[in-house]
N, C-alpha and C positions, 0 to 999 in steps of 0.2 A: 852474277856468278863469278867466283874467283877461287884461286888456289886449286890444289890437286884433289882434295878429298871429295869434291862434289861430282867428280866424273867417274863413270864406269868404263871398263875397257871395251865393251861392246863387241867383243870377238868370240867366236866359237872355235875352240881349239887353238893351236899355236903353229899353224903352217908357216914355214920360213918365208914364203912369198905369197902375195895376193895381187890380183889385178889392180892397177893404179886407181881405177874407178872405185873399186871396193875399198881401197885404203882411204880415199877421200871421204866417202860417205860414212865409213866407220868413225873417222875423226869428227865429222859433223855431228854424228849421234853422241859421241863422247862429250862434247862440249855443251850438251843440253838441248839440242834441237831434235824434235821428233816429227816435224812436219816440214815438207819441202814444197815451196810454192813455185810457180813458173808456167811456161808454155813450151810444149815440145817442138822441136825443129830437127831437120835431118842431120844437123851437126851435133846434136846432143842426145839422140835417141839411145845409142849404145851406152852412153854415160848414165842415162836414166834407168836403164836395165839394172844397174848395180844398186840402185836405191832399194830394190826389192830383196836384195841379198843381205841386208842389215836388219837384224831383229829390232823391232820397235821404231823403225823409221818408215814414214809413209809419204807418198806423193799426193799433193793437193794441187790440182791444176787450176789455172785462172783463165779468165776470158781474154786477157791481153797482158802484155809484159809490164805495162805501166801499172796496172792494177796488182800484178803479182809483187812488184817492188813495194807498193804501198801496203799490201797485205803483210809482207815480211817485216816492214817497219812497225805496223801495229802489233804483230806477234812479238817482236823484240821488246817493245815498250811494256807490254803486259807481263811478259816473263822475266823482265829485268835481266835478260840475257841477249842472245843473238837470234836473228831471223835469217832465212836462206831462200834464195830464188835461183832458178836456172833459166837461161835464155840461150838462143842460138846466135851464131856469127852474124854480125852486122845488123840486120833488121830487128832482131830481137833485143840485142843489148842496147841499141840506141833507143828503142821504144821505152825502155826502163829508166833511161838516164835522168829524166826530170825527177822521178821519185828518189833515185839514188842521191841526187843533189840535195834534196830535202833532208835525207838522212844524214848526209855530210854536215849540212848547216846546223842541224839540231843534235848532232853527236849521238846518233842511234846506230847500234851495231847491226849491220846487215852484210851478209856474205853473198856475193853475186858470182855464181859459177857460169861460165860461158863456154859452150861447146864450139870449138873453132874448126876451120878447115884443116886438112892434113898438112903436115910439114912439107911434103912434096908440092902440094898445091901452093903453099905460101912461097916456097923457094923459087918456083917457076913462074910466079905471078900469073897464075892461070885465071882466066875469066870465068870463074865459078859464080853461080847465081848468088845474090846478096852482096856482090862486090861492086866496086866503082872503077870505071875507066878501062882502057885497053891493056894496060900493064898494072893491074891493081895491087896496091899494097894492102895485104889482108890484115895488117896490124893497125890500119888507120883508125879503126873503131876503138881498138884498145887505147890508142893515143888520145882519143876524144874524151875518155873518162879519167884521164890522169889527175885533173884538178878536183875530182869528185870522190876520191878514195884516199885512205890513209896508207894502204899498202896493196901490192898485187903480186901474185905468183904467175909469171909468164912462162909456162912450162914448154920446153922444147926438147926434153929428153926424159926418159924414165929415171936416168941417173940423177940423184939429188932431188927428185920430185917430192918424196915424203918430207924431206927437210924443208923444202920451200912451202909446202902446204902447211906444215906445222908453224913455220915462222909467221905466215900471213894470218892464220887463225889466232895466234897469240896477239898479233898487232891489232886485230879487230877489237879485242877486249882491253888491251893496254891503252889504246888511243881512243876507244869508243867511237868508232866510225865505220863506214863501209869499206870492204875489201873486195878485190876481184881475184878469182882463180880461173885462168884461161887454160883449157884442156883441148889440144888438137885431137881430132877424132881418131887418129892412128895411135895415140898413146893410151887410150882408155883401157885396153885389155892387156897391155904389156905388164909383166910381173915386176913388182917392187918388193923390197924387204919389208916384212911385217913386224919386225922386232919392236920398233918404236911404239906400236899400238898397245904394248903391255905397260907403257908408262904414260900416265895422264899428263896432258899439257899443263905447264905452269902458266896460268893466266894472270898472275899478279903483276902489277907494274913495278919497274925498278925503282929503288929508293936509296937516298943517301941518309942513313940512319942518324948520323950526326946532324945533318941539316934538318931532319924532321924534329929531333929533340930541341934544337936551337929555335926553330920556328914556333914550336909549341910553347916554349918558355917565353919567347918574345911576345907572343899573343897573350899569354896569361898575365905577363907584367903590365901590358897595356890595359887589360881588363881590370886588374887590381888598382891601377892608377885612375881609372875612370869613375865618374859619379852617377852616370845614367846610361849604361850600355844597352844595346839591343841586338837581336839576331835577325838577319834577313836571309831567308832560305829560298834558293832558286833551283831550277830543274836539273842542273848538272850534278847535283848531289845524287840524284836518282840514276842518271846515266852512268855515273862512275861508281855505282854499287856501294854507296856510303850512307844510305838512308837509315839503316838500323843503328849504326854508330851515332849518327846525328841525333836520333830520337833518344838514345841513352844520354847523350850530352845535354840535350834540352831539358831532360828530367832532372839531371844532376846540377845544372847551372841555371837557376831560374831567372831568366831575363825576358822582357817582352819579345814576342816572336811575330815577325811579319813574313808574308809570302808574296809571290808575284803571279801574274797571269799564267805563267808556264809551270809554276810549282804548286798551284792550288791543289789541295787534297793530300800532299805529301805529309803534312802535319795536320792531324785532326783538328778541326775548328772548335772542338769541345775542350781542347787542351787549356788548362787554367791560365796559361800565359800568352795564348794566342790573341793578337790584336786584330789583324785584318790584312787585306791585300794592299800592299804598297806599290802603287803604279804612278807616282808623281801626281800631277794635277788630276788625272782621271781616277782618283781614289775616293772612297767613301769619306764623308766629312769626319774629320778628327784623326784620320790615319796619317796623312802627311804631316800634320802638326805634331803628332806623337813621335814619329821617327826623326823629324827635324830637331826635336828637343833632346835627342840622345847625343851625348858627347862622344860616343864611340859606337859604330855600327860594324858588326862582324858579318861579312857577306860570305855565304856558303854556296859555291858553285854557280856564280852569277853568269847570266847570259843577257847582257844589257842592250838588246836591240831596241829600236824605237817602239815597236809594238809591245815590248815587255818592260818598258820603263816610262810609259806615258809620254812618248815623243821626247825622251831624254830630259824629262822634268823632275825625275826623282832627286837629282842634284845633292848627293851626299858628298861633302867636301873630302878631298883626298886625305887631308891630315886628320880626319875624324873617322877613318874607315880602315878595316883590315879585310883583305881579300884572300879567302882560302879557296884557291882555284884547283882544278883537277890535278895539276902537277907542280904548281908554284904557290908561294905565299908572299903577299905584299903587305908589309906593315906600314901603314900611313904614308906610303910612297918613299920611306926612308930606308927600309930594309927589305930586300928581296931574296927569297930562298928558292932554290930549284931542286928538282928530284924529290919533291915532297908530296906524294900521292894524297889525295883528299881523305881517303879512308884511313891512311896511316896517321895523318896529322890530327884528325879528330880523335882517334883512339889515344894518341899521345897526350892530347889535352885532357881527356877523361882521366887518364892515369896520373897526371901531374897536378891537377887542379887542387888548390888549397881552399876549401869552402869558407874557412874562417877569414880569408882575405877578400872575399867577393863583396863588391859594393851592394848596398841595399837598393831596391828599386820600387817604383810604383807603376803598375800597369796602367797605361792610358785608358780612359773610359770614353766610349764613342757615344755621341748623341743619337737620338732616334733618327731613323731614316726620314727624310722630308716626304710629306704627302704629295703624291703626283696629281696634277690637275686633271688627269683622265681616269682617276681611280674608280669612278662610278660608271665608266663605259661598260656596255654589255658585250661589245665586240672584243676580240682578243688583242691586247696591246703589249708593246714591248716592256712597259713598266710592270706588267702583271705576269707575263708568261714564264719568265725564268724562275721566279720564286715558286710558281705552281709546279713546274717540272722538277725543281729541286725537292719539293715535298713528296713527289712520286718516287724519288730515289730510295734505295735501301743500302745498308752496309754491305760492302764488298762489290758493289756495282762498279763497272768500268764505263766511264762516260767519255764519248768522243764528240768534240765540238768542231764543226767545219769552220774553215776560214770564212768570216762574214759576221752576221749579227750574233750567231751562236757563240763564237769565240770571245765576244765582248759582253754578251748578255749573261751567259751561264756563270762566269766568275763573280757576278754580283750577288748570287744566291749563296746560301749556306748549305753545305753538303753533310750527309751523315758520316759518321766515323768510317774509316777504312774504305773510302771511295777513291777510286783512281780517276783522274781527269787528264785527258790527252787532247792536245790541239796543236796544230803546226803553226804556232804564233809567229815565229821568226821567218821561216821560208814562205809560208802563206800560199801554197799552191792549191787553188780550189779544186775540189774533186778528191782530195786526199782522204777524207774521213770515211767515205763509204767502203772502199776496199780495206782500209786500215781497220775498220770495225769488223770486217770479215776475218781478218787475221787475228784480231783481238779475241773474237769469239772462239776461233779454233784453239787459241792458247788457253782460254779459260776452260774449255772442255777437257783439254789435255791435262791441265794442272789439277782440275777437280778429280779426274780419273786416277791421278797419282796421289791424291789426298795431300797435295802440297799447299792448297788454299781452298776456302769455300768457293763454290761455283760462281756465285754472283751473276748478274745479268749484264749483257752488253747493251748500252743505251747510246744510240747515235742521234745527234741533233744536227741536221743538215738543212741546206736551203735548196730551193728549186733550181737556181742557177748552177750551183756546185754539183748537184746530183746529175745533171745532164752529162757531165764530163766522164763519169765513171759508173753510170747506172747499170752497166752490164753485170757488175759483181753482185747485184741483188739476185740475178739468175743463179749465180754460184751458191748464194745462201740457200736458195730454194733447193738446188740439186744436192747440196751437202747437209740439208736439214739444220743449218745454223739458225738460231732463234734470237737475233737481236731485236730490240724494240727501236723502231725508227720513227723519230719525230721529224716530219718534213715541213719546214716553214715555207709556205707558198705565199710569197709577197711580190709575185709577178715580175721577177727578173733580178737583176744585180743591184739589190738595195745598198750593199756596201760600196758599190761604185757610184750610185746615185748621190749618196751623201758626200762623196769626195768631189764629184764634178758631173755635170750633165744630167741633172736629176730627171729631166723629162725628154732627154735625147733618146732616139730609137736604138742606139747602140747598147743601151742598158736594158732593153727588152729581150726576152728569150722566146723560144718556141714553146707555146703552152702545151702541157701534157695532160692527158686524162689519166691521173694516177690510179684510178680504180681499175684500170685495165692492165696495170703493170704486172701484178702477180700472175694472172692467167696467161699473159704473154710469155712469162718465164716458166710456163708449164706447171704451175701449182694447180691441183685439182679445183674445179670451180667452186665447190662447196667450201673447201678450206680457204680459198682466196677471198670469198665473200666475207667469211668470219675473221679474216686477217687484215682487212682494210677498213679504216675509219676516217671520217672527215668531220672537222669541227670549224664552224664559223663564229661561234659565240663562246664566251667563258663557260656558260652552263653546259653546252654540248661537250666541251673538253673535259670538264669536271666529271661528267657521267662516263665518258670513255675511259678515263683513268681509273675508274672503279671496277672495270670489267676484269674478271679473273684471267681471261685469255690474254689480256694486254699486260697485266701484272706478272703473269707466269707463262710466257710463251713456250710452245712446244712444237717441234717438227717443222719450223719455218719462221720467217720474220713476221712481226706485227708492225703494220705501217699506220701511222696516224698523221694525216694531212691536216695542217693547221693554217687557216686562211688569215693573212695579216695585211695591213696597209703597206703599200710600197714606199710611203714617205715616213714611216715610223721606224726609229732605230733605238738601240739601247743608249742610255745617257753616257755610258763609258765610251762608246764608239764615237758619238758626236763630240764629246770632250777631247778624245784622242785626235780627231781630225782638226779640232779647233787649235791644238798646239802647233799646227802648221803656220798660224799667223792670222792677222785680222781679215785678210781677203778670204780665207777659208771660212771664217765665221760669217762674214757678210753673205757669201754665196749660199751657205746652208740656210740661213734665215730667209733669204729671198726665195728659196725653193720650198720653204714651209717646214723645215726641220726644227725641232726644239733644241736649243743649245743653252747649257748652263753657263753662267757668267764665269769668265776666266780670272785668274789672279793677276795676270799681266798680259800685255798685248803683243809681246814679241813671239816670233815663231822660228822653227828651225828649217822650214821647208825651202825657203827661197835663198 
């Protein structure tokens, strides 16, 4: 979301003042948020009362603050806007901090509203519950989150509070990251001017128009001079609201297109110029050779973490690449332009391109996938499962893959057009995907009701180890009648850790769950729970489950499919990713019984 035209003023009448709490929630609604996640606490209760005063804004409670922040993250990703959560002083805001760090790392827009102790309590260092020490600094929790946010409004007076709220909400969009708004309990009902609510916030980033034009021209001149250029699309294009412009450019300038683990699905894989997922050594055969043959690679919104670059093995030379970053442009390491928002630079290139000067190209062709040595197995294998699940997907589905085998297995499959793929590939906090799927499903329902996109389905692929951390949010799915399809990979523990080290050590085991009891435990009626849980140990059993209408079209609650898999079986992309750490990693995997494809070199980055 950007610009002023997409916001409504969200006010009824034109009172000269409104309570500060009402001002805050009205602004939250104006920037495109209709659901507020969080957990109530005695320092945010009166603030939450004002949620109900804003038309079209609804409270969605969560089972804990960590899950609330994950849910807001998932909501934000699906809506291509911002998500919001509310916590209370100290215990609540700290519980959410790990999820906020993940949003910071992956540049997801999340607004964290914290209900604080009163100003008198803070000034007198009162030993109020949730505080620490005999003369507690009530702002110590605020200080703890400083590194995990792009801006904060630390309100201490009603005077200037609307301006601070507006500033921070704008920064959330401009910088695409978490922001905090701290509201002492005694400020909530104080009157503040309401005049500003009649003017939508300007959420567009600042730009140097001359720099944008110069950067666009320099990019085009480099393209005209090249003989075999290619486009590499990454996730920050999406985070910085530039995907529509990019799709227009890719249609107008026909060069080979590559994606990454984190950007899969942004460009339809049916696009005539789409080649594949470029992840360095852990890439499908032919992909790395194709991108290496390019004499110029234009990178859009790159996030080059180890897990998003094949352990840093993508290796595109600096003098053969152009980086179009969220706010800067780097031309082959020689020219750097600042204040050049990604959306603006792509639009400028579209307007300036001379198609008659574009070099011709030949799209690389990929060989057939190699046959796996376990293809005839009747039990469910890593080499089979991901393509099977992908064949179950439908256009407009939103797919969330948990950190683990799903994050490396699902990208190997081909998705239908208009499929959204979300995984926390860089920060990699296990447990993220389940509450994020809840937030995603809330967003999908909201958007479908507003006719802003087809409903689609929420498809969660998670593991037994990850689910343990945030399983409570399945109870919220039951309560809210959210209907995600949950594929639960039961491989008896932390398989992603086993392949790294300690394959048979007890620390990689987990407490075994009887998942058939999960939905009744969360108070789903017995008959519905029985029809909503499925278990597959063989390929044939899973194929039959995926044909069921109630699985394909869930209603009134989640559908859970438990999939039994071997603890020592991993996707080839994951094994190859671990192998980039060096020869010792390869040796340990092979000794543990994992299959490892041969590497192109023996060096590693880990040691």
